[in-house]
C-alpha positions as CSV (number, residue, x, y, z in Angstrom):
1,M,70.2,87.9,31.5
2,E,69.7,86.5,35.0
3,P,72.8,87.2,37.0
4,I,72.3,84.4,39.1
5,S,72.0,81.8,36.5
6,L,74.9,83.5,34.7
7,L,77.4,83.2,37.7
8,K,76.2,79.5,38.6
9,V,77.1,78.5,34.8
10,L,80.4,80.4,34.9
11,S,81.3,78.7,38.3
12,S,81.7,75.3,36.5
13,E,85.1,74.2,35.5
14,T,83.8,72.1,32.7
15,N,81.8,75.1,31.3
16,L,84.8,77.6,31.4
17,Q,86.7,74.7,29.5
18,I,84.0,74.5,26.9
19,L,84.1,78.4,26.4
20,S,87.9,78.3,26.2
21,L,88.0,75.6,23.6
22,L,85.2,77.5,21.6
23,R,87.6,80.4,21.4
24,S,89.9,78.8,19.0
25,G,86.9,77.9,16.6
26,S,83.7,76.0,16.1
27,F,83.1,72.5,17.5
28,H,80.9,69.7,17.4
29,P,79.4,68.3,20.8
30,R,81.2,65.1,20.2
31,E,84.8,66.4,19.6
32,L,84.3,68.7,22.8
33,A,83.3,65.6,24.8
34,R,86.2,63.8,23.6
35,L,88.5,66.6,24.5
36,L,87.3,67.0,28.2
37,H,86.9,63.5,28.6
38,R,83.0,63.6,29.3
39,S,79.8,62.3,27.8
40,E,78.7,63.9,24.7
41,S,75.0,64.0,26.2
42,D,76.5,66.2,28.9
43,V,78.3,68.3,26.6
44,S,75.3,68.9,24.5
45,R,73.2,69.9,27.8
46,R,75.9,72.3,28.7
47,L,75.8,73.9,25.2
48,K,72.2,74.5,25.2
49,K,72.6,76.1,28.5
50,L,75.5,78.5,27.3
51,E,73.4,78.8,24.1
52,K,70.3,79.8,26.3
53,L,72.4,82.6,28.1
54,G,73.7,84.3,25.0
55,L,77.4,83.0,25.5
56,V,77.4,80.6,22.5
57,E,75.9,80.2,19.2
58,G,74.7,77.3,17.8
59,R,74.0,76.6,14.0
60,W,73.0,73.7,11.5
61,V,75.0,72.6,9.1
62,R,74.1,70.5,6.1
63,L,76.0,67.3,5.9
64,G,74.8,65.1,3.0
65,D,71.5,64.5,3.6
66,R,71.1,65.0,7.3
67,N,72.0,68.4,9.5
68,V,74.7,68.6,12.0
69,R,74.6,71.3,14.8
70,V,78.0,72.9,15.6
71,Y,79.0,75.5,18.3
72,S,81.1,78.7,18.5
73,L,81.9,81.1,20.9
74,K,79.1,84.2,20.5
75,V,80.8,86.8,22.9
76,D,84.2,87.6,24.3
77,E,83.2,89.6,27.5
78,V,81.1,89.3,30.1
79,K,80.7,92.3,32.7
80,I,78.5,92.4,36.0
81,D,77.9,95.6,37.4
82,F,76.7,95.8,41.3
83,L,74.6,98.9,40.8
84,P,72.7,100.6,44.1
85,E,69.2,99.4,43.0
86,K,70.1,96.0,41.0
87,V,72.8,93.8,39.2
88,Q,73.0,94.6,35.7
89,V,74.8,92.0,33.4
90,D,76.4,93.2,29.9
91,I,77.7,90.8,27.1
92,G,79.8,92.4,24.8
93,E,82.9,92.0,22.7
94,K,86.6,92.6,23.7
95,E,89.2,91.7,21.5
96,D,91.6,90.7,24.5
97,Y,89.2,88.8,26.0
98,T,90.5,85.3,27.6
99,V,88.7,82.7,29.6
100,P,90.1,82.3,33.1
101,I,90.5,78.3,33.5
102,T,93.2,76.2,35.0
103,A,92.7,72.5,34.4
104,G,94.3,71.6,37.8
105,E,93.3,73.7,41.0
106,V,96.0,74.9,43.7
107,P,95.2,73.5,47.0
108,E,93.7,75.8,49.7
109,V,96.4,76.6,52.3
110,K,94.7,76.9,55.5
111,F,97.8,77.5,58.1
112,F,100.8,78.6,56.6
113,V,104.0,80.2,58.5
114,G,107.7,80.6,57.7
115,R,109.5,79.2,55.0
116,G,110.5,82.4,53.7
117,E,114.0,81.1,52.4
118,E,112.4,78.5,50.4
119,I,109.7,80.6,48.9
120,E,112.1,82.9,47.6
121,I,114.0,80.0,46.0
122,L,110.9,79.1,44.4
123,R,109.8,82.4,43.3
124,S,113.1,83.1,41.9
125,S,113.3,79.8,39.9
126,K,112.1,80.7,36.5
127,G,113.4,78.6,33.7
128,K,114.0,75.6,36.2
129,L,112.9,72.4,37.2
130,V,112.5,72.6,41.1
131,V,112.0,69.4,43.3
132,V,110.8,69.8,47.1
133,Y,111.1,66.6,49.1
134,G,110.5,65.5,52.5
135,I,108.7,63.3,54.7
136,A,105.0,62.8,54.6
137,G,103.1,65.7,56.2
138,I,105.9,68.0,56.2
139,G,104.4,71.0,54.2
140,K,105.6,70.3,50.4
141,T,101.9,70.8,49.2
142,S,101.3,73.9,51.1
143,L,104.7,75.4,50.3
144,L,104.3,75.0,46.5
145,A,100.8,76.5,46.9
146,K,101.9,79.5,48.7
147,A,104.7,80.1,46.2
148,F,102.8,79.6,42.9
149,P,99.1,80.7,43.7
150,E,98.2,80.7,39.8
151,A,100.2,77.6,38.7
152,F,98.6,74.4,37.0
153,W,98.4,71.9,39.3
154,Y,98.5,67.9,38.7
155,T,98.2,65.4,41.5
156,L,99.5,62.1,40.8
157,D,97.8,59.2,42.7
158,G,99.3,56.2,41.0
159,S,96.6,55.6,38.5
160,E,97.6,58.3,36.2
161,S,99.3,58.1,33.0
162,M,101.5,60.5,30.9
163,E,98.8,60.6,28.1
164,Y,96.2,62.0,30.6
165,L,98.8,64.5,32.0
166,A,99.3,65.4,28.3
167,W,95.9,66.0,27.5
168,Q,95.1,68.0,30.8
169,L,98.3,70.2,29.9
170,G,96.7,70.6,26.1
171,L,93.6,71.7,27.9
172,Y,95.5,74.1,29.9
173,L,98.1,75.9,27.6
174,N,94.9,76.0,25.2
175,S,93.4,78.3,27.4
176,L,96.3,80.5,27.3
177,G,96.6,80.7,23.6
178,Y,99.3,77.9,22.7
179,T,97.3,75.3,20.8
180,A,99.9,73.1,19.1
181,L,100.0,70.4,22.0
182,L,96.1,69.8,22.0
183,E,95.9,69.9,18.3
184,Y,98.8,67.0,18.1
185,L,96.5,65.1,20.7
186,R,93.5,65.4,19.0
187,S,95.2,64.3,15.7
188,G,95.9,61.0,17.3
189,G,99.6,62.0,18.0
190,K,101.1,59.7,20.5
191,G,104.9,60.3,20.1
192,E,106.7,60.7,23.3
193,R,109.5,63.0,22.0
194,E,106.8,65.2,19.9
195,I,104.9,65.2,23.0
196,F,107.7,66.4,25.2
197,E,108.7,68.9,22.6
198,L,105.2,70.5,22.5
199,I,104.9,70.7,26.3
200,L,108.5,72.4,26.5
201,D,107.2,75.2,23.6
202,G,104.0,75.6,25.6
203,L,105.6,76.3,28.9
204,E,108.2,78.4,27.2
205,E,105.6,80.4,25.3
206,T,103.0,81.0,27.9
207,E,105.7,81.2,30.3
208,S,103.5,78.8,32.6
209,V,104.2,77.3,36.1
210,V,103.3,73.8,36.4
211,I,103.2,71.8,39.9
212,I,103.4,67.9,39.8
213,D,102.6,66.9,43.3
214,D,103.1,63.3,45.0
215,L,105.6,62.2,42.4
216,H,106.8,59.2,44.5
217,K,103.4,57.8,43.6
218,C,103.8,58.0,40.1
219,Q,103.8,54.4,38.0
220,D,104.2,55.7,34.8
221,D,107.9,56.1,34.1
222,A,106.9,58.3,30.8
223,V,106.3,61.4,33.6
224,K,109.8,61.3,34.9
225,R,111.3,61.1,31.7
226,L,109.1,63.9,30.6
227,L,110.7,65.8,33.9
228,T,114.1,64.8,33.2
229,Y,113.6,66.2,29.5
230,L,112.4,69.6,30.6
231,A,115.5,69.8,33.2
232,G,118.1,72.1,31.4
233,K,115.9,72.9,28.7
234,L,113.5,75.2,30.4
235,R,114.2,79.1,30.0
236,N,110.8,80.9,30.6
237,G,108.6,78.3,31.8
238,T,109.0,76.7,35.6
239,V,107.8,73.2,36.8
240,A,107.9,72.5,40.4
241,V,107.8,68.7,42.0
242,A,106.8,67.7,45.4
243,S,108.1,64.0,46.3
244,R,108.5,62.4,49.3
245,I,111.7,60.5,48.5
246,K,114.2,62.5,46.3
247,P,113.6,61.6,42.6
248,M,117.0,62.0,40.5
249,L,116.0,64.1,37.7
250,G,119.6,65.3,36.8
251,I,121.6,68.2,38.0
252,E,121.6,71.2,35.1
253,G,118.6,73.3,35.5
254,V,117.4,71.5,38.7
255,V,117.1,72.9,42.2
256,Y,116.5,70.4,45.0
257,I,114.8,71.3,48.3
258,N,115.1,69.2,51.2
259,L,112.1,70.4,53.4
260,G,112.5,69.8,57.2
261,G,110.5,70.8,60.3
262,L,109.6,74.7,61.0
263,K,112.2,76.3,63.0
264,P,110.8,76.9,66.8
265,R,109.6,80.5,65.8
266,E,107.7,79.4,62.9
267,A,106.1,76.4,64.8
268,Y,105.1,78.9,67.6
269,E,103.5,81.1,65.1
270,L,101.6,78.0,63.7
271,A,100.3,76.7,67.0
272,K,99.0,80.1,67.7
273,N,97.2,80.5,64.4
274,V,95.8,76.9,65.1
275,R,94.5,77.3,68.7
276,G,94.7,81.0,69.4
277,E,96.8,81.0,72.4
278,V,99.5,78.5,73.6
279,S,101.6,78.7,76.6
280,V,105.5,78.5,76.1
281,E,105.6,75.5,78.3
282,E,102.9,73.4,76.2
283,F,104.3,74.5,73.1
284,A,107.9,73.2,74.6
285,R,106.4,69.9,75.1
286,I,104.5,70.0,71.5
287,Y,108.1,71.0,69.8
288,R,109.8,68.1,71.6
289,I,107.5,65.6,70.1
290,T,106.8,66.9,66.5
291,R,110.1,68.3,66.0
292,G,108.3,71.0,64.1
293,H,106.4,68.7,61.8
294,P,103.3,71.1,60.7
295,L,100.8,68.4,60.4
296,A,102.0,66.8,63.5
297,I,101.7,70.2,65.4
298,I,98.1,70.9,63.8
299,L,96.8,67.4,65.0
300,L,98.2,67.4,68.5
301,L,96.8,70.9,69.1
302,E,93.4,69.4,68.1
303,S,93.6,66.6,70.3
304,P,92.4,66.3,73.9
305,E,94.3,67.6,76.7
306,L,98.1,66.5,76.3
307,S,100.2,64.8,79.2
308,E,103.7,63.3,79.0
309,E,102.4,60.0,80.5
310,V,99.8,59.7,77.6
311,V,102.3,60.4,74.7
312,R,103.9,57.2,73.4
313,E,107.1,56.9,71.8
314,N,105.1,56.1,68.8
315,F,103.2,59.5,67.8
316,F,100.2,57.7,66.2
317,E,99.6,55.5,69.0
318,F,98.9,58.6,70.8
319,L,96.8,59.7,67.8
320,F,94.9,56.4,68.6
321,M,94.7,56.6,72.1
322,E,93.6,60.4,72.3
323,I,92.2,61.6,69.0
324,Y,90.6,58.8,67.2
325,Q,88.8,57.8,70.1
326,S,87.2,61.2,70.7
327,L,85.5,61.0,67.4
328,S,81.8,60.2,66.7
329,A,80.6,57.3,65.1
330,D,80.0,59.1,62.2
331,E,83.6,60.9,62.0
332,R,85.1,57.5,62.3
333,R,83.2,56.0,59.5
334,M,83.7,58.7,57.2
335,L,87.6,58.7,57.9
336,S,87.5,54.9,57.5
337,I,85.8,55.3,54.1
338,L,88.1,58.1,52.8
339,S,91.2,56.0,54.0
340,L,90.4,53.4,51.4
341,F,90.9,55.6,48.4
342,E,94.6,56.7,47.4
343,G,93.4,59.8,45.6
344,P,91.3,62.8,46.5
345,L,87.6,62.5,46.3
346,E,84.8,65.0,45.0
347,Y,82.2,65.9,47.6
348,D,79.3,64.0,45.4
349,A,81.3,60.9,45.6
350,I,81.8,60.9,49.4
351,K,78.1,61.6,49.8
352,T,77.3,58.8,47.7
353,L,80.0,56.2,49.6
354,Y,78.5,57.7,53.1
355,G,75.2,57.1,52.4
356,K,73.7,59.6,55.0
357,K,72.1,62.9,54.8
358,N,74.6,64.5,57.5
359,A,77.6,64.0,55.1
360,F,78.4,67.9,54.8
361,P,78.4,68.7,58.5
362,V,80.7,65.5,59.3
363,L,83.2,66.4,56.7
364,H,83.4,69.9,57.6
365,S,84.1,68.9,61.3
366,L,87.1,66.5,60.4
367,L,88.5,69.2,58.0
368,R,88.2,71.6,60.7
369,K,90.2,69.1,63.1
370,G,93.1,68.7,60.4
371,L,92.0,65.1,59.9
372,V,90.8,65.7,56.4
373,E,92.4,67.9,53.9
374,R,90.9,69.8,50.9
375,R,92.4,70.1,47.1
376,G,90.1,72.3,45.2
377,R,86.8,70.6,44.9
378,N,88.1,67.1,46.2
379,Y,88.9,66.2,49.8
380,F,91.3,63.6,51.0
381,V,92.8,61.7,54.2
382,H,96.4,62.4,54.4
383,D,99.1,59.7,53.8
384,M,100.4,59.8,57.2
385,L,97.1,59.0,58.8
386,R,95.9,56.5,56.2
387,G,97.5,53.2,57.3
388,F,96.5,54.0,60.8
389,L,93.0,54.3,60.2
390,K,92.8,51.2,58.2
391,E,94.0,49.2,61.0
392,A,91.9,51.2,63.4
393,E,88.5,50.0,62.0
394,S,87.9,47.6,59.3
395,V,85.2,48.4,56.8
396,N,84.1,46.4,53.6
397,S,86.4,47.9,51.3
398,K,84.8,45.7,48.5
399,E,81.4,47.1,48.8
400,Y,82.5,50.7,48.5
401,Y,84.9,50.0,45.6
402,L,82.1,48.9,43.8
403,T,79.8,51.7,44.9
404,Y,82.5,53.9,43.8
405,A,82.9,52.1,40.3
406,D,79.1,52.6,39.9
407,Y,79.6,56.2,40.6
408,L,82.1,56.8,37.9
409,L,80.7,54.7,35.2
410,E,77.5,57.2,35.8
411,K,79.9,60.0,34.9
412,N,80.1,58.5,31.3
413,N,83.7,59.6,30.1
414,P,86.9,57.5,29.3
415,H,88.8,58.7,32.3
416,D,86.3,57.6,34.8
417,F,85.5,54.5,33.1
418,L,89.5,53.4,33.3
419,K,89.1,54.3,37.3
420,A,86.3,52.3,37.5
421,F,87.5,49.3,35.9
422,E,90.5,49.7,38.4
423,Y,88.2,49.6,41.4
424,T,86.1,47.0,40.3
425,L,89.4,44.6,40.1
426,K,90.3,46.1,43.7
427,A,87.0,44.7,44.8
428,G,87.8,41.4,43.2
429,A,84.8,41.5,41.1
430,Y,86.3,39.8,38.3
431,Y,82.6,38.5,37.0
432,K,82.1,42.2,36.0
433,I,85.2,42.2,33.5
434,K,82.8,41.1,30.3
435,D,80.4,43.9,31.1
436,L,83.3,46.4,31.1
437,V,85.1,45.2,28.3
438,L,81.4,45.4,26.5
439,L,81.3,48.9,27.5
440,R,84.6,50.0,26.2
441,L,83.6,48.3,22.9
442,K,80.5,50.2,22.5
443,K,80.9,53.4,24.3
444,F,84.8,54.1,25.0
445,K,86.3,53.0,21.8
446,H,88.9,55.6,22.0
447,V,90.2,54.2,25.4
448,V,92.5,51.5,23.6
449,G,94.4,54.0,21.2
450,D,94.2,57.3,23.9
451,F,95.4,55.6,27.2
452,P,97.2,52.3,26.1
453,K,99.6,52.4,28.9
454,T,96.6,53.1,31.7
455,Y,94.4,50.5,30.2
456,R,97.4,48.0,29.7
457,R,98.6,48.3,33.2
458,I,94.9,47.7,34.6
459,L,94.3,44.6,32.4
460,I,97.6,42.9,33.1
461,Q,96.3,42.2,36.6
462,V,94.0,39.9,35.2
463,S,95.8,38.8,32.2
464,D,94.2,35.0,32.8
465,N,90.7,36.4,32.0
466,P,90.1,35.8,28.4
467,Y,88.2,39.1,28.0
468,A,90.8,40.9,29.7
469,K,93.6,39.3,27.5
470,A,91.8,40.0,24.4
471,E,91.8,43.6,25.2
472,L,95.5,43.3,25.9
473,G,95.9,41.7,22.4
474,I,93.9,44.6,21.0
475,I,96.4,47.2,22.7
476,Y,99.3,45.1,21.4
477,F,97.8,45.7,18.1
478,T,96.9,49.5,18.2
479,T,100.7,50.2,19.5
480,G,102.2,48.5,16.2
481,F,103.3,45.1,18.3
482,F,101.7,42.9,15.8
483,Q,103.0,39.2,16.2
484,K,102.6,40.1,20.0
485,A,98.9,40.8,19.1
486,R,98.5,38.2,16.9
487,D,99.6,35.1,19.3
488,I,97.4,36.6,22.2
489,L,94.5,37.0,20.0
490,M,94.8,33.6,18.5
491,E,95.0,32.1,22.0
492,V,91.8,33.5,23.3
493,E,89.9,33.4,20.0
494,Y,87.7,30.6,21.0
495,E,87.5,31.5,24.6
496,V,85.4,34.7,23.9
497,E,82.0,34.7,22.4
498,G,79.5,36.8,20.4
499,I,80.7,40.5,19.6
500,F,84.1,39.9,21.5
501,R,84.9,37.0,19.3
502,A,84.0,39.2,16.3
503,E,86.4,41.7,17.6
504,V,89.2,39.4,18.1
505,V,88.9,37.8,14.6
506,G,88.4,41.2,12.7
507,I,91.7,42.4,14.4
508,L,93.5,39.3,13.5
509,A,92.4,39.6,10.0
510,D,93.8,43.4,10.2
511,V,97.3,41.9,11.7
512,L,97.6,39.1,9.1
513,I,97.1,41.5,6.1
514,S,99.5,44.0,7.7
515,M,102.2,40.9,8.1
516,E,101.4,39.8,4.7
517,E,100.2,36.6,5.7
518,F,97.4,36.9,2.9
519,E,96.1,33.2,2.8
520,K,95.6,33.0,6.4
521,A,94.1,36.6,6.4
522,E,91.4,35.1,3.9
523,E,90.5,32.6,6.2
524,Y,89.8,35.2,9.1
525,L,87.8,37.3,7.0
526,E,85.4,34.4,5.8
527,K,85.4,33.8,9.6
528,L,84.3,37.3,10.2
529,Q,81.6,37.2,7.6
530,R,79.9,34.0,9.3
531,L,79.9,36.0,12.6
532,A,78.4,39.0,10.9
533,E,75.8,37.1,9.5
534,E,75.2,35.2,12.5
535,L,75.4,38.5,14.9
536,D,73.6,40.9,12.6
537,D,75.3,43.6,14.5
538,P,76.2,46.8,12.2
539,D,79.6,47.4,14.2
540,V,80.8,43.7,13.2
541,W,79.5,44.5,9.7
542,L,81.5,47.5,9.4
543,W,84.5,45.4,11.0
544,Y,84.1,43.0,8.1
545,Y,83.9,45.4,5.4
546,M,86.9,47.4,6.7
547,E,89.1,44.7,6.7
548,K,87.9,43.2,3.3
549,T,88.4,46.7,1.7
550,K,92.2,46.5,3.1
551,Y,92.6,43.0,1.9
552,E,91.4,43.7,-1.5
553,Y,93.5,46.9,-1.7
554,Y,96.6,45.0,-0.6
555,Q,96.0,42.4,-3.2
556,E,95.5,45.0,-5.8
557,R,92.0,44.4,-6.8
558,P,91.0,48.2,-6.7
559,E,87.6,47.3,-8.2
560,K,86.8,44.8,-5.3
561,A,88.2,47.2,-2.9
562,L,86.0,50.0,-4.2
563,E,83.0,47.8,-3.6
564,S,83.6,46.8,0.0
565,A,84.6,50.7,0.7
566,F,81.3,51.7,-0.6
567,K,79.5,49.2,1.9
568,E,81.5,50.6,4.8
569,L,80.4,53.9,3.7
570,E,76.6,53.0,3.8
571,I,77.0,51.3,7.3
572,S,79.0,54.5,8.7
573,R,76.4,56.6,7.4
574,R,73.8,54.6,9.2
575,Q,75.8,54.9,12.4
576,A,75.7,58.6,12.5
577,N,77.5,58.3,16.1
578,L,80.6,57.4,14.3
579,P,81.7,60.5,12.1
580,E,85.5,59.4,12.1
581,N,84.5,56.3,10.4
582,E,82.8,57.9,7.6
583,A,85.6,60.5,7.2
584,L,88.3,57.8,7.2
585,V,86.3,55.7,4.7
586,L,85.8,58.8,2.3
587,L,89.4,59.2,2.3
588,H,90.0,55.3,1.4
589,I,87.7,55.8,-1.5
590,G,89.5,58.6,-2.7
591,D,92.7,56.5,-2.1
592,I,91.3,53.8,-4.2
593,Y,90.2,55.8,-7.4
594,L,93.5,57.7,-7.1
595,E,95.2,54.2,-7.5
596,M,92.9,53.5,-10.5
597,E,94.2,56.4,-12.0
598,M,90.9,58.5,-11.8
599,P,92.0,61.6,-9.8
600,E,88.8,63.6,-10.7
601,K,86.6,61.1,-8.8
602,A,89.2,60.9,-6.0
603,V,89.0,64.8,-5.4
604,R,85.1,64.1,-4.9
605,Y,85.5,61.7,-2.1
606,Y,88.6,63.6,-0.5
607,K,86.4,66.8,-0.3
608,E,83.1,65.1,1.1
609,S,86.0,63.3,3.6
610,L,87.2,67.1,4.3
611,E,83.6,68.5,4.7
612,V,82.6,65.6,7.3
613,S,86.0,66.5,9.5
614,R,85.4,70.0,9.3
615,V,82.0,69.8,10.8
616,Y,82.8,67.5,13.5
617,G,86.3,69.1,14.5
618,M,88.5,66.1,13.4
619,L,91.6,68.3,12.9
620,S,93.8,65.2,11.7
621,L,91.6,63.8,9.1
622,E,90.9,67.3,7.9
623,H,94.4,67.9,7.2
624,L,95.0,64.6,5.6
625,A,92.2,65.3,3.4
626,Y,94.2,68.7,2.5
627,M,97.0,66.8,1.7
628,E,95.4,64.0,-0.6
629,L,93.7,67.0,-2.3
630,S,97.2,68.6,-2.8
631,K,98.5,65.4,-4.3
632,C,95.2,65.1,-6.7
633,H,95.5,68.6,-8.0
634,Y,99.1,68.2,-8.6
635,I,98.5,65.0,-10.7
636,L,95.8,66.8,-12.6
637,G,98.0,69.9,-13.4
638,N,96.1,72.3,-11.0
639,Y,99.5,73.6,-9.4
640,E,97.8,76.5,-7.9
641,K,95.4,74.6,-6.2
642,A,97.8,71.8,-5.2
643,I,99.9,74.7,-3.5
644,S,96.9,75.9,-1.5
645,Y,95.8,73.0,-0.2
646,G,99.4,71.5,0.3
647,T,100.1,74.9,2.6
648,R,97.3,74.2,5.0
649,A,98.3,70.6,5.2
650,V,102.0,71.5,5.5
651,E,101.4,74.2,8.3
652,Y,99.2,71.9,10.2
653,F,101.4,68.9,10.4
654,T,104.7,71.1,11.0
655,R,102.9,72.7,14.1
656,I,102.0,69.1,15.6
657,R,105.5,67.7,14.4
658,N,104.2,65.0,12.1
659,Y,107.3,65.4,10.2
660,R,106.5,62.4,7.7
661,R,103.3,64.0,6.7
662,T,104.9,67.3,6.4
663,V,107.7,65.9,4.0
664,D,105.2,64.1,1.9
665,T,103.2,67.3,1.7
666,L,106.0,69.5,1.0
667,A,107.5,67.0,-2.0
668,Y,104.1,67.8,-4.0
669,R,104.1,71.6,-3.1
670,C,107.8,71.8,-3.9
671,V,107.3,70.5,-7.5
672,S,104.4,72.5,-8.1
673,W,106.6,75.7,-7.4
674,I,108.8,74.3,-9.9
675,A,105.9,73.8,-12.5
676,L,105.1,77.3,-12.1
677,D,108.9,78.3,-12.5
678,D,108.8,79.8,-9.0
679,A,112.4,79.0,-7.9
680,E,112.7,81.1,-4.8
681,R,109.7,79.1,-3.2
682,A,110.7,75.9,-4.5
683,E,114.2,76.3,-2.8
684,K,112.5,77.2,0.4
685,D,110.5,74.1,0.4
686,A,113.4,71.9,-0.5
687,R,115.7,73.3,2.4
688,E,112.9,72.5,4.7
689,M,112.6,68.8,3.5
690,I,116.3,68.6,3.8
691,K,116.4,70.0,7.2
692,I,113.6,67.4,8.3
693,A,115.5,64.5,7.0
694,H,118.7,65.7,8.9
695,G,116.3,65.6,11.9
696,T,114.5,62.6,11.3
697,G,116.2,60.2,8.6
698,Y,112.8,60.1,6.8
699,P,114.0,59.0,3.1
700,L,112.0,61.2,1.1
701,G,113.4,64.2,2.8
702,W,116.8,63.6,0.9
703,A,114.8,64.5,-2.1
704,G,114.8,67.9,-1.2
705,Y,118.7,68.1,-2.1
706,I,117.4,67.1,-6.1
707,F,114.6,69.6,-5.7
708,L,117.2,72.2,-4.3
709,G,119.7,71.5,-7.3
710,T,116.8,71.7,-9.8
711,S,115.6,75.2,-8.4
712,K,119.4,76.6,-8.8
713,I,119.0,75.5,-12.3
714,L,115.7,77.5,-12.8
715,R,117.8,80.6,-11.4
716,G,120.8,79.9,-13.9
717,Q,123.0,78.9,-11.3
718,D,124.9,75.8,-10.5
719,G,122.8,73.1,-8.9
720,S,125.3,70.2,-9.2
721,E,126.7,70.0,-5.6
722,Y,123.1,69.6,-4.3
723,L,121.9,67.0,-7.0
724,K,125.0,64.8,-6.1
725,K,124.1,65.1,-2.3
726,G,120.6,63.9,-3.4
727,R,121.9,61.0,-5.4
728,E,124.3,60.0,-2.7
729,H,121.6,60.2,0.2
730,L,119.3,58.1,-1.9
731,K,121.5,55.2,-2.9
732,E,120.1,52.7,-0.5
733,Y,116.3,53.8,-2.0
734,P,116.9,53.5,-5.7
735,W,113.2,53.0,-6.1
736,L,112.4,56.1,-4.3
737,Y,115.0,58.1,-6.5
738,D,113.4,56.8,-9.6
739,A,110.0,57.9,-8.5
740,V,111.3,61.4,-7.4
741,M,113.0,61.8,-10.9
742,E,109.9,60.6,-12.8
743,E,107.8,63.0,-10.9
744,L,110.4,66.0,-11.5
745,G,110.2,64.9,-15.4
746,K,106.4,65.5,-15.5
747,V,107.1,69.6,-14.9
748,F,110.8,70.1,-15.5
749,D,113.3,68.7,-18.4
750,T,115.5,66.5,-16.3
751,S,117.7,66.1,-19.5
752,L,119.5,69.5,-17.7
753,L,120.1,67.3,-14.8
754,E,121.8,64.4,-16.5
755,E,125.2,65.4,-16.4
756,T,125.1,65.2,-12.7
757,T,122.5,62.6,-12.0
758,T,123.0,59.2,-12.8
759,A,120.4,56.8,-11.2
760,P,121.9,55.4,-7.7
761,Q,122.4,51.8,-7.3
762,A,121.6,49.7,-4.2
763,N,124.5,48.6,-2.2
């Protein structure tokens, strides 16, 4: 083991995130890449390096007729001994090993004095939401960084979204042992209430401290709704917010701190820390000008000799006259570049934008003078200076925005793709929209589903562009607004071309099937088939067969649906880079066989889907397969197997708050317990169904009362009260009541229930 190589690898936050995720199980590089919003090639390269160092273990898994490589954590501890004659590295196992990782880095505090009262309030605020607000540069960020040096830190810059924040919190909480939030997001979960509940549970269980900085820049109201939700509900976790203006987040459980200037004694201590020696007379003049404003004090002390005549009523006019003019041309240029960007930039981005070899010394000089600040590995110009710098020297913002967009695209991950799209539009380079949409279609398919609000906010700026408008229609489709999606997509159908038109036509077919406009849907299927023949693109052929399978299934032609589904499967397997498609198609084939009353064949394809999902770490599809296998084995009368598969699905869907799937699986497991005469376990499942029904109103949950009554009768007790409640709750769903009684009749003599259960009539 080479110590330098090991330390270099472990100094990377991304590598630590990979190790943290592998702690919870085996992963395929594709799934790790999606979780970390990085390219699969980058993750694969890192895994190979980690494997070479002995930290992870890769193994080949046979999947059908191909081999797939998955990785797992090989060690639980790395120990480095600094001996007199050498540095010795030992890799071993230790049961309580955890990976020290934070998704957001706490900013470095260079100069900090005073604020004792505020720090005491913050550190005693466990179980509360704390809001620190005040004017720019007053020290909000420094105060929170000083009070909570080990917190999860998230800075808003106006381009953020609740979805991305949730992913980052999921990664952070996962590193602390709380996995439910990340599992919910990995499953495709997007319910706002469920995400809020999981974040709250994670903060409470791990007793974490979360900092949300620059809330005043937030454009996603869901972030503010999250904070309002957490206020008053926190008991063990802590959330602290910094904002330039006071946000109204409630009263109960919220502490507001209005941060003002430093007291004279504190300000004098800061001045001495910055310069070393400051006379009382000079400090008096400085305090009179700055009123104890920390950033203003630092800037003033870094400026040339101060004289009362030079200082203007406008402090920034003084900065222009005295500080800016004293900078070198390179320093001015770098400041002007940084002032173009609202959020912090990493050093590699600054180096790319600056374009000269002396980037580091210039940046360091500006950092020392207090004109640039550092947050973790990122650098930024304070908001207090940005407007002034934009006026001081004009730069070609379009050129720098496009350079930055190209830099972001090279990072090859969905989050940076969205930022690149935004900066391309800021540059006014609308001619690039088509190319960016093609990139989304080919490389970042999950952007539409994972970040719909962020992507929509970017696209809405250029909604008159047909390619951007088509993307908006696709977002409306994925978020369930079918009619709006249909109207937009029909409007742009002939304004886009090639594969773009094929995608529009395919989604229109899907929308029309979902809206049960089958005649029109068939027309669009024919259009899509012609486009597939014309373009001969495997993606388009896949879209065609996906929609055809759905169409035939809805038209109750299972044989034709099955024929189309096998065509889907053939294409999906040729496209080895889309395992989620393969797993989904296998599930659909199982569904069709089940519809054809061939559960034995359905089991085979559900198991294949399960195998693909497990190898690629697709938890949602894996547990959907468990749910379907539970149903199949129930139908086949294999009740022990039905319970075994169902238990895995119930535990997962409960953990990620997918209550509908939980109830669907509980229903089959509960009836299986009844079939095995296990009244105690059947009663437990029935009560859980009832509990979910009361919380969500999901109709099948009310069947829990019928199952509860049945379990009472199994025990020789009176279950009539529960049977009546079940009948009453299901009176608006007579078809569901009939289906429940039919299934129950397969395993239990329902004549024993006849005295208390008469089929409900619809109102």
